[in-house]
N, C-alpha and C positions, 0 to 999 in steps of 0.2 A: 424532517425537511420536506417541503412541498416539492413534488416531482416536477412541477411546471416552473419552478423558480430558477432565477439566474444565480448559479453558485459562485460565479466570479472566475476571472481568468486564472487566479492562483490555484484553485482546485482543479480546473481543467488542465493546466500545465502539469500539475502533479500527476494526474491520471495518465497523460500521454507518456510521461517519463517512466512511470511504473509499467505501462504497457510495453515499452521498449525492453525493460529489464526482464519482464515475464516472458516475452517472446524469445529473448536470447536463452533463457534457462530452459524453456520448452524445447528449443532446437538442440541445445547442447546435450541435454539428458534424455532426449527422445520421450518427452512426457506425453502420456496418452490420457491420464485421468488425474484430476487435481482436487484437493480439498482446501477451501479457505475457511478457517475457523479460529477464533470467532470473526464475524464480519463487521461488527460495530467498531468504528474507529473515530478519529477526531473530526474529519471534515467531509463534505460531499454527501452524496446519496448512499445510504447503507446498502451494501450488496453489489455495488457496481464495479468494484475493483477487478473482478475476474471476467467481466463481460467480453473484453477483447480477446480472451483465450478461445472463445467460441469460434473465432475466425480461423483457428488452426485445427479444428476438429477435436479439440480436447474435451473430454467429458468432465463436467464441473459439478462439484457438490459444495453447497454452502450450508454451514451449521452455526447456529447461535440460538439465543433465547427467542421465544415465540414472537415477542413484539418486534424484534429486529428482523426476523425472517419474514414477517408479514409485509414490512416495507419493501424488502428485497423482492419478494414474490410479485408485488404490484409493478415494480420497475421492469423486471425481466419479462413479464407478460406483455408489456408495451412493445418490447423489441422482438418478440416472437422467437427468442433463442432458447435452446434446450438447456435445462439445468435441473439438478435435484436439490430439494430443500430438506433439511433435517432440523427439527426442534431439539434443543438440548437445555437442560435445567442447570447444569454446572459444567465443570471442566472435563467430565467423563465423556468420551466420544464413543458413540454406539457403532463402531466399525471394527472390522477384523484386523488382525495384525498384518501390516504391509498391504493394506487394501488400495492405497494410493501411490502413484509414482511421485507425487509432489504434494507437500502440505505447507501452507504459509498463512501469515496474517500481516496486516498493514496497519500500523499505529493503533493496534487493538490490545496488545498484551497487557498493558497497564490498567485495562478496564475489567479484567477478570479478577475473581477473588483469590485464586490460588495459581500463581504463575508457574510454580514448579510442577504442579499437577498438569497444567496445560502443556508444558514442554514434554513431560512424560508421555502424554497421550499423542502428541504430534509425532514424536519420535517412534512411537509404537506403530502407528498406522502408515508411516511412510519412511522411505530410505533417503529422501531428499527433502530437507526442511529449510525454510527461510523465514526469518523474523525481520520485519522492517519497523523502525521506531523513529520518533522525532530525534533530531540530532542535538545532543546536549552541548556540543562545542559551538553551536550557533549562539552568538552573544545575546540574542533576544530570548532564547530559551531560558537562560539564567535569570533574566529580568522577570519573565513570566513565572518562573519558579518562586522567586522571592515574593511576588505579588499574589501567590496562591492560585495561579491561573493554569496549573498543570494538575493532572490527577494525582491522588495521594501516593500512588506507586511509581513516582517519577524515577526512583532508583533503577527501574528496569529500562530506562533510556540509557543503556550502557552497553556498548559493543563487547567490552571485556566480560561483563557479567553474563550476557547471553551466550557468547562464544564458550565460556567456561562451562555453562550449563549444558550446552550441546555436547561438548567433549566428554563430560561426565557420563553421558548417556551413550557413549560409544561412537560418536560421530567425528568425522574429520572436517575441519573448517576448509571449505573450498574457496570462499571469497568473503572479505569484509569490505564494503564499499559505501559510497555516498550517492544520493540521487536527489532530484528536485532542487536544482540550483538556479532559480530564476533571477532576474535583475532587480528584484524587490526583496526587502527583509521579510523574515518569518514573523509576520504580525498576526494579530487576531482582529484587526480592523479591516473593513472592506478594502480589497486591494485596488479597486478603482480609484480611491482617494490617493493611494500611494503612487499609482501610475501617473496621475495628474501632477503630483508633486515632483516626480523625477522626469517629467516631460515625455512619457510614453503612453499618453492617454488617447491617441488616435484610435478610433473604432470603439470608444467607450460605450456607444449605444448598442453594441452587439450583445445579444443574449448568450452568455457563456453557460452551456449545458452539455454535459457528456451524454445525457440521455438523448438529447437531440442528435448528437453525433452517431450514436448507435442505432438511431431510427432513420439514418440515411442522410443527414445534413453534414456531410463529411468536409465541407469547405472550412469548418471551424479549425481543422488541423493546421491548415496553411496559416491561419491567423495567429496560431500559437507558436509555430516554428520560428518566427522572427525573434522570439525571446530566448532561444536556445544558445545564444552566443557565449555565455559564461560556462554553461555546463559542457558544451562541446569544444571549449577552448583548450589550449595546451598549458594553461596555468598550472603551477604545481598543486598537487593534491592537498597539501597542508593549507594552502590559501583557500581553495574551494571549500574545505571542511569548515572554515569559519563562517561560511555563508550558506552551506547546504542545509536544507530543511529536514532531511531524513537520512538515516543510514540503514544498512541491511547486513545481516549475517546469514550466509548460505552455507549449509553443512550437508554432508552426505556420508552414507555408509559405503558407497561404491564410487569408483572413478568414472567420469564421463568419457564417452567415446569421442576423442578429439577429432 
């Protein structure tokens, strides 16, 4: 993806909601160093997911194949934030046991060749692990699945499967939740067209870029917050789940200091 491109309000919304979740986890578990591996996921600029954590003094390591790390390196260089990059060729992570306080990935697990091995490695290098994936309960997920628009390993878009895998590795499930619940469906078409259709297209000429935000153009956050009304509402969770774009499973070997 071109780093100067408009990624769309959908991706920017997703990133801000992920930032909120990551911030809460960092505070709850007193995270000082984080691993994101792998970093290549479905949408947005590769390697940008953890950029917000730099605001909290968290030491960040990003690991993936060389071609994905190259893109991430260029993005982080523009923001002048500190980060460590590590090239990996497969699911084996070149880190010590328990080296990180927190390890996670976002919409990335189904792109690796061996998901079980990746879970092994994440659970080896950290005592707090989170996996985020596209929400299979979203009605458009099933349509995209039928049309062959999801990766071949779509069976990993399952909170039960991921939770069971983490439990087998000696972890306790701390949370299973949903995030990224904007007022538009989980489409693969430009969200600007969807916003026009539902009458939320004001400001469509704005360039939606998280990289711009991290480079100081923070006014973009206010423009996104007006779309939080569903996610922040008191609607029952089972209703939100039919519209949510992603779910997450958070597991730990230790209890957080409440």
